[in-house]
Every structure is written in C-alpha cells, then in structure tokens.
FIGU-659486 format. One record per residue (C-alpha): residue number from 1; residue in three letters; y, z, x. Coordinates in steps of 0.05 Angstrom, whole numbers, m for minus. Layout:
<pt pos="NUM" code="Ala" Y="Y" Z="Z" X="X"/>
...
REM end
This chain:
<pt pos="1" code="Met" Y="2316" Z="2363" X="1943"/>
<pt pos="2" code="Ala" Y="2263" Z="2316" X="1979"/>
<pt pos="3" code="Met" Y="2233" Z="2253" X="1986"/>
<pt pos="4" code="Asn" Y="2225" Z="2220" X="1925"/>
<pt pos="5" code="Asp" Y="2168" Z="2184" X="1905"/>
<pt pos="6" code="Val" Y="2180" Z="2147" X="1844"/>
<pt pos="7" code="Tyr" Y="2232" Z="2089" X="1827"/>
<pt pos="8" code="Ala" Y="2284" Z="2111" X="1784"/>
<pt pos="9" code="Ala" Y="2270" Z="2098" X="1709"/>
<pt pos="10" code="Thr" Y="2337" Z="2065" X="1712"/>
<pt pos="11" code="Glu" Y="2387" Z="2042" X="1754"/>
<pt pos="12" code="Pro" Y="2443" Z="2076" X="1766"/>
<pt pos="13" code="Glu" Y="2514" Z="2056" X="1771"/>
<pt pos="14" code="Arg" Y="2552" Z="2037" X="1833"/>
<pt pos="15" code="Ala" Y="2614" Z="2079" X="1812"/>
<pt pos="16" code="Gln" Y="2569" Z="2135" X="1806"/>
<pt pos="17" code="Ile" Y="2536" Z="2126" X="1879"/>
<pt pos="18" code="Asp" Y="2606" Z="2122" X="1898"/>
<pt pos="19" code="Ser" Y="2613" Z="2187" X="1879"/>
<pt pos="20" code="Leu" Y="2562" Z="2229" X="1901"/>
<pt pos="21" code="Asp" Y="2581" Z="2290" X="1949"/>
<pt pos="22" code="Gly" Y="2541" Z="2299" X="2005"/>
<pt pos="23" code="Pro" Y="2484" Z="2256" X="2044"/>
<pt pos="24" code="Ala" Y="2444" Z="2209" X="2013"/>
<pt pos="25" code="Val" Y="2404" Z="2148" X="2015"/>
<pt pos="26" code="Leu" Y="2393" Z="2087" X="1972"/>
<pt pos="27" code="Glu" Y="2322" Z="2062" X="1982"/>
<pt pos="28" code="Phe" Y="2316" Z="1994" X="1962"/>
<pt pos="29" code="Gly" Y="2252" Z="1958" X="1945"/>
<pt pos="30" code="Ala" Y="2196" Z="1948" X="1889"/>
<pt pos="31" code="Pro" Y="2126" Z="1986" X="1874"/>
<pt pos="32" code="Trp" Y="2089" Z="1916" X="1892"/>
<pt pos="33" code="Cys" Y="2126" Z="1906" X="1950"/>
<pt pos="34" code="Gly" Y="2078" Z="1903" X="2017"/>
<pt pos="35" code="Phe" Y="2132" Z="1925" X="2063"/>
<pt pos="36" code="Cys" Y="2165" Z="1979" X="2018"/>
<pt pos="37" code="Arg" Y="2093" Z="2013" X="2020"/>
<pt pos="38" code="Ala" Y="2084" Z="2006" X="2086"/>
<pt pos="39" code="Ala" Y="2141" Z="2045" X="2093"/>
<pt pos="40" code="Gln" Y="2123" Z="2103" X="2058"/>
<pt pos="41" code="Pro" Y="2099" Z="2147" X="2108"/>
<pt pos="42" code="Leu" Y="2157" Z="2138" X="2151"/>
<pt pos="43" code="Leu" Y="2198" Z="2157" X="2104"/>
<pt pos="44" code="Ala" Y="2157" Z="2217" X="2084"/>
<pt pos="45" code="Asp" Y="2154" Z="2233" X="2162"/>
<pt pos="46" code="Ala" Y="2229" Z="2220" X="2171"/>
<pt pos="47" code="Phe" Y="2252" Z="2266" X="2105"/>
<pt pos="48" code="Ala" Y="2210" Z="2319" X="2123"/>
<pt pos="49" code="Ala" Y="2264" Z="2352" X="2171"/>
<pt pos="50" code="His" Y="2311" Z="2330" X="2119"/>
<pt pos="51" code="Pro" Y="2303" Z="2366" X="2061"/>
<pt pos="52" code="Gln" Y="2375" Z="2379" X="2034"/>
<pt pos="53" code="Val" Y="2391" Z="2296" X="2032"/>
<pt pos="54" code="Arg" Y="2384" Z="2260" X="1965"/>
<pt pos="55" code="His" Y="2331" Z="2200" X="1966"/>
<pt pos="56" code="Ile" Y="2341" Z="2149" X="1904"/>
<pt pos="57" code="Lys" Y="2295" Z="2096" X="1904"/>
<pt pos="58" code="Val" Y="2315" Z="2038" X="1873"/>
<pt pos="59" code="Glu" Y="2278" Z="1977" X="1841"/>
<pt pos="60" code="Asp" Y="2309" Z="1917" X="1871"/>
<pt pos="61" code="Gly" Y="2294" Z="1853" X="1840"/>
<pt pos="62" code="Arg" Y="2338" Z="1779" X="1813"/>
<pt pos="63" code="Gly" Y="2403" Z="1793" X="1775"/>
<pt pos="64" code="Arg" Y="2403" Z="1876" X="1790"/>
<pt pos="65" code="Pro" Y="2468" Z="1885" X="1797"/>
<pt pos="66" code="Leu" Y="2468" Z="1952" X="1849"/>
<pt pos="67" code="Gly" Y="2433" Z="1908" X="1897"/>
<pt pos="68" code="Arg" Y="2469" Z="1857" X="1899"/>
<pt pos="69" code="Ser" Y="2537" Z="1900" X="1902"/>
<pt pos="70" code="Tyr" Y="2497" Z="1922" X="1978"/>
<pt pos="71" code="Arg" Y="2480" Z="1848" X="1984"/>
<pt pos="72" code="Val" Y="2409" Z="1874" X="1992"/>
<pt pos="73" code="Lys" Y="2367" Z="1815" X="2022"/>
<pt pos="74" code="Leu" Y="2305" Z="1851" X="2042"/>
<pt pos="75" code="Trp" Y="2257" Z="1903" X="2019"/>
<pt pos="76" code="Pro" Y="2255" Z="1964" X="2039"/>
<pt pos="77" code="Thr" Y="2329" Z="1966" X="2058"/>
<pt pos="78" code="Leu" Y="2354" Z="2041" X="2070"/>
<pt pos="79" code="Ile" Y="2429" Z="2054" X="2061"/>
<pt pos="80" code="Phe" Y="2460" Z="2125" X="2080"/>
<pt pos="81" code="Leu" Y="2508" Z="2151" X="2053"/>
<pt pos="82" code="Asp" Y="2562" Z="2205" X="2063"/>
<pt pos="83" code="Asn" Y="2603" Z="2229" X="1999"/>
<pt pos="84" code="Gly" Y="2585" Z="2151" X="1978"/>
<pt pos="85" code="Lys" Y="2603" Z="2122" X="2032"/>
<pt pos="86" code="Glu" Y="2550" Z="2078" X="2074"/>
<pt pos="87" code="Val" Y="2543" Z="2100" X="2141"/>
<pt pos="88" code="Ala" Y="2488" Z="2068" X="2172"/>
<pt pos="89" code="Arg" Y="2425" Z="2018" X="2142"/>
<pt pos="90" code="Leu" Y="2359" Z="1999" X="2157"/>
<pt pos="91" code="Val" Y="2320" Z="1939" X="2136"/>
<pt pos="92" code="Arg" Y="2242" Z="1942" X="2142"/>
<pt pos="93" code="Pro" Y="2244" Z="2005" X="2189"/>
<pt pos="94" code="Gly" Y="2184" Z="2000" X="2234"/>
<pt pos="95" code="Asp" Y="2190" Z="2074" X="2252"/>
<pt pos="96" code="Ala" Y="2202" Z="2141" X="2229"/>
<pt pos="97" code="Arg" Y="2255" Z="2152" X="2288"/>
<pt pos="98" code="Ala" Y="2305" Z="2098" X="2269"/>
<pt pos="99" code="Ile" Y="2296" Z="2131" X="2206"/>
<pt pos="100" code="Arg" Y="2315" Z="2200" X="2235"/>
<pt pos="101" code="Asp" Y="2368" Z="2173" X="2270"/>
<pt pos="102" code="Ala" Y="2401" Z="2152" X="2214"/>
<pt pos="103" code="Leu" Y="2390" Z="2210" X="2172"/>
<pt pos="104" code="Ala" Y="2418" Z="2246" X="2225"/>
<pt pos="105" code="Gln" Y="2483" Z="2222" X="2228"/>
<pt pos="106" code="Ile" Y="2494" Z="2236" X="2155"/>
<pt pos="107" code="Asp" Y="2458" Z="2304" X="2148"/>
<pt pos="108" code="Arg" Y="2502" Z="2359" X="2171"/>
<pt pos="109" code="Ala" Y="2454" Z="2413" X="2157"/>
<pt pos="110" code="Ser" Y="2413" Z="2389" X="2215"/>
REM end
C-alpha cells in the first residue's frame, strides 16, 4: 500500500472504516479543491516513509454521510486511524512534518 492518488469511486460505509485492521489515513477533499491539490506533494513526502499505511481518499461534499460522520468542515481533512479508531486529525496541513508525525502515531512498523 502506498499513497493513493485517486479519490474513491464510491464512498465507503462508516462501518467499513470502523472495522479496518491496522493503520489507515482517511483523506477528505475534492479533486478541484486548491487546498487539496497543494497538500498532495506534502502527503507524498510523508507517505514515502510509511508505505504500509492504507490511504483512503474520499471525495467529500454536501450530503456525503462519511464526511458528516467525522464532522469534516474544511478540506483537506486527514484522519489517522489505528484499527478503525481515530488517533489524530490534521486540517489543511501546511507541512510534511506534521503529516509524518501523525503517521508515526499509527504506524507501528516505522
């Protein structure tokens, strides 16, 4: 597993996310969002050292239940999960270091 460049074609159910095994990152955003696009190089840099962490990109928007269940307000919002439980959250991260630090909290193999 490595950084995912493509938003999921269908939004996963919250129960699927809650039952994930191991470390994962949910990235909420949209392909046209300037903040989301600006964060992609930062994510690529941070994920390079954490290839075993699952990265799930979810296109968010009005009426999308998964984003609402996590109370997402701004994009991108990154939710760092360990076995389906939220461990950390970053909203509009401005540097790769913050992302790396959050990844280190969930990645036992690093």
